[in-house]
N, C-alpha and C positions, 0 to 999 in steps of 0.2 A: 210542771215547768222547772221544777228544781232537780228533777231526775234528769232532765235533759242536757243542765248545766256541769252536772257531775261527770255525766257521761261523754258529753263533748269536752270537759276540762280532762278527764284519764284520757280519753282518744288523744288529744293535741299533744299532751306530755309522753304519753308513747310515740309517737310520730316523730317528736324532736329528741326524743332518747335513739329511736330506730335511725335517723339520719345520724348524729353525732357518732356513733357505730359505722354508719357506712363511711362517712368521712373520715375518718379515724384508722378503719382497715385499708381505705385507697392509698393511704399516702406509706403505708408499708413498703420495704425494700420487697422486690420479687429477686428469685435467683438469679435471674439472667439480666439483671437491669444494667446497664453500663453508664455512666454521664456520658453528655453528648459531647464532650472534649475529647475522649476517646471513640468517637462515632465517626472520624474523620474519615472520607473516601479518600485510598490510597490510588494515586494514578499510576499507570504502569509507565517505566522509563526505556524500556528497551525489548528488544525480543527475548523469550526465554531462549536459554542453549546458543546465545552467540558472543561472539569475542572481536575486539577490534585488532587482535591479531590473526585472526581468521581474513577479516577483511582486509588487509591489509597483506596478507599472503597472497589471497586472491585475486587482488588488483595486479600485484608481481608475476603472476601465473598469467594473468590477460594480457599483460605486455609482451611477454616472451611469445604470447601467437598472435600477434598484431592486434590487440582489441585495445584500444585507449579507455580509461577511465578518469573521469576528468570531476573533481569536485570542488565546489566553492560553498562554503558554509556547511548547510541542510540539503542542498542539491546535488544531484548528482547525475554526469552523462556517463553513458557507454555508446562507445561506437566501434560498431564491426563494420569489416571491409566486407562490401557485398559479394566480394569473390572467396571469402570463406566460409559465406554460408549457401549460394546458389551459383547453378551452373550459371555459364555466360548468357546472357538477357532473357531468364527464365525466371518465373514465380517460385520454381519448385526446390524446395529443399533437397540438397545432397545429402546422401545418406552416412556418410561420416561427418557431417557438420553438428549431428544432434550431440555428440558430444559436448562441443563448445556451446551450444543452448542449453545444455542440461546444466553447466558451468555458470551461465549467465542467471539460470533459474534461481540454484543455489545461493549466488550471490544476491539475488534481489532478497530472496527469505530472509536474507540477514536483518533486513530494516523493514519500519513499520513504515508505511505509504498510503495513501489513499487513491491515487489515480497516478497512473504510468500512462507515459504517451510514447508510442512507437510510432515514428516517423524515418521513411525510406527516400534516399536521393539517388540519382543515377548523373554520371555524366553526360555532355551532349552527345547523342548518338545520332538518332534517324529523325525521329518530328519530336514534337511537344506532348503531342495528344498521348504516343504510344509510350513516351516517359511516364507520363503521368498514370497511364494506367497500370504500366510494369510496378512503379514503385508503391503504388496503391496496393496491388495485388501481394509484393512482397510485404509490404505491414501487414496487411491482414493476417499473412501466414503466419509471422514472428508472432505477432499477440495472440493469434489462436493457439499457437503453442505453446506460450506461454500461460494461458489460464487454463490450457489441459495440463497443466503442470502444479496446479492449485497456487500459485503465488498470490500473496494474502495482500489483495488490493481490492477497492472496491469498484474502480472505473480504470479500464483501459482503453485508451484514443488511440486510433490508426490515422495518419496521415500521409499520402503520396505526395512529395514535394517536386518528382521531376528532377528536373535539374538547378533547381532554385538554390541558392546560397553553398556555391563550389569553395571548399577550403584551399583548394590551388587554382589557378589559373588553367584554362582549358589545354591539353597537350595530347589528348588520346581518348580516343571513345572506347566503350565496354566497361565491363565491371573491374577490370585491373587498374583502372584509374582512381585514386585517394575518393575523388568526388563521388563515386558509388560506394553507398553506405549505408548503414542502419544505424541509428541512434534511438536507444532508449534512455528516456528521461523519466526521474523522477524526485520527490522532495522528500526526504526525512523527518518523518511527523515526530513531533514530542510528545504526545500523547496518541 
C-alpha cells in the first residue's frame, strides 16, 4: 500500500509539472501573432484603377453623343436614345453602335454595383403589344452585351416598358422620338 501511495504521489507531481510546462509554453508569443486590434478587416472603398476625373470626362463625352447621365447621390441613370443603338423599329444593334456600348461598359466598370437595370422605352407607334415585345427584346440585347463584356455586377435585370413613362408629350412615332430610349440604372455600392 505504501508503494502505491509513493508511486501515485510521484505520478501526480509529474502530471502537475507537465501541465504547468504546457500551460506556460502556450502563453509564449509566436512569430506571426498580431494583436486583435490590428486584425481589423479593411473594406474596399472604390474600384482599383478608377478616378473621379475619368468619370467626369466620360460623362462629358456622353453628353456630346446625346447620351444623358443623371446622378442623384449614389444612383446613376444612363439614358441612350434608341436611334443611337438600333435601326428603326428593330431589336438588332447597328454595327456602328458597338463603340458607344463599349464606352457605356467602360463607364459601368468605374463603379461597384450589385444590380444593373436595363429598361427600354418606345414611343407610341403601332400597337402596345408590339411595343412591349420590341422594348423587351431591345433591353435583353443590351443587357446580354453588357454581361458579355464582363461588367462587375451580380444581377442584370431587363424590362420592356413599351410607351410607359414618356419624357415628352407625343409628337412623332418611331425611334427618332426622345421617348424611345434605353435606360441603364445602377447604384454605386459603398462596400
